[in-house]
N, C-alpha and C positions, 0 to 999 in steps of 0.2 A: 688317660691321655686325652688332651683336648686338641682337636684339629683346628688349625688356623684357617680363616676364611681368606682365600686368595683372589676373590673377585675384585677387590679394590686395588690390587697391585698394578694392573695394566692401565696405563694412561692412554686415553683416546686423543688423537689429534683433532682439535676442534678447528673447523673452517671459520674464516673471518666472516663469511656471509653464507650461512647454511642454506638459505632459500635459493641461492643462485645455482641454476643448473646449466652446465655447458653441454650443448647439444653435439651430436655427432658431426653435423655440418660445420659448426663453429670450430671444432677441433681439426677437421680435415680440409677445410677450404683453402688454407695456405699451401697445401700440397697438391690439391686437385687443380687449382688455378693459381700457379706460382707467380705469374707476372702481372703487375699492375701498371696502368697508364696514369701518368700525372701530367696535367696540362696547366701551365701558368701563363696568364695573359695580363700584361700591364699596359699602361698607356703608350709605352715606347717600344716594347718588343714582345715576342711570343716564344715560349720554350715548352718542350714536351720531353718526357723521358719514360722509359720502361724499366721498372725496378723488380728484382726478385724478392718476393716477400720473406722467405726464410733467411736468406743470407744478407738481405738489405743492400745488395750490390746493384748499381745501375748497369743495365745490359746495353741500352742504346739511348743516346741523347741527341736532340736536335734543337737549335734555337736560332732566332733571327739576329742574335747579337754576335754570333761567330763570324770570323772574317770571310770565310768562303761563301757563306750565305748572304752576308751583308752586301757584297759587291753585286750580286745578281738581282736583288729585289729593288723595286722602285720605292715601296714603303715597307717598313718593318712590322707594322701591326694591322694591316688590312686583311680582308678575306683571302685574296690570292697568296699572301704571305703565310696565312694559317694552312692553306692547302699544300703549299710547298713544304712546310714543316712536317706535315703528315706524310708526304711522299718520301722525304729524306729519312724520317724516323723509321718508316716501313723498310726502306732499303737497308738501313743499319741493323734493324732487328732481324731481318732475314740472314744477314751475314753472321749474326750471333745465334742462328738456329732458333729463333723465337717466332712462332706463327700465331699465338693466341695471347690475349691479354684481357684483363677485366678493368672496367673504369667506373668509379663512383665519384660524381662531382662533389666538390667541397660544399660546405653548408651555404656559403654566400653565392656560389655560382649557379647559374641557370643553364640547362643544357640547350642552348640556342646560339645562333650567330657564329661567333669565332670558334668557340669550343666545339660546336657541332661540326664546323668545317674541318677542324683538325682530325676529329674522330672519323668523320665520313671519308676523308682522304686516306686515312689508315686502312679503313675497310675496303675502299676501292683499289688499294694497292696490295691486297692479299693478306692483311693481318686480320684475324678474326677477333673482334672486340666485343666482349659481353658487357653491356651497359646496365648498371644497377641504379635505378632511380627510386627514391623513397616511395 
């Protein structure tokens, strides 16, 4: 009797990139810090939102383009407008039981001026924002 060699019968699943290692932090950060802050500033208006990373649902949104905010502000894109957006967003976030968020600026954005005003206003109104700068 000849015994068959069964070592070649099992196929191993090959990774597309075998050198890429996914760290524990990369796998768990979406659950440890589930809410992200997104700030968008154009020449005409300012908007900010808090989004849940896992479900991709927006929990709280505020913008100077909405009717209720538009009527109160003198200008829709200056520093006081940014600070009021931060205040309004923090109130709406607290209504949704969100008290922490993480913020990473976009590649082209610098963390200064108007963006800093929105984030600082959120922090001053009780939302703990963790800022990740490169």
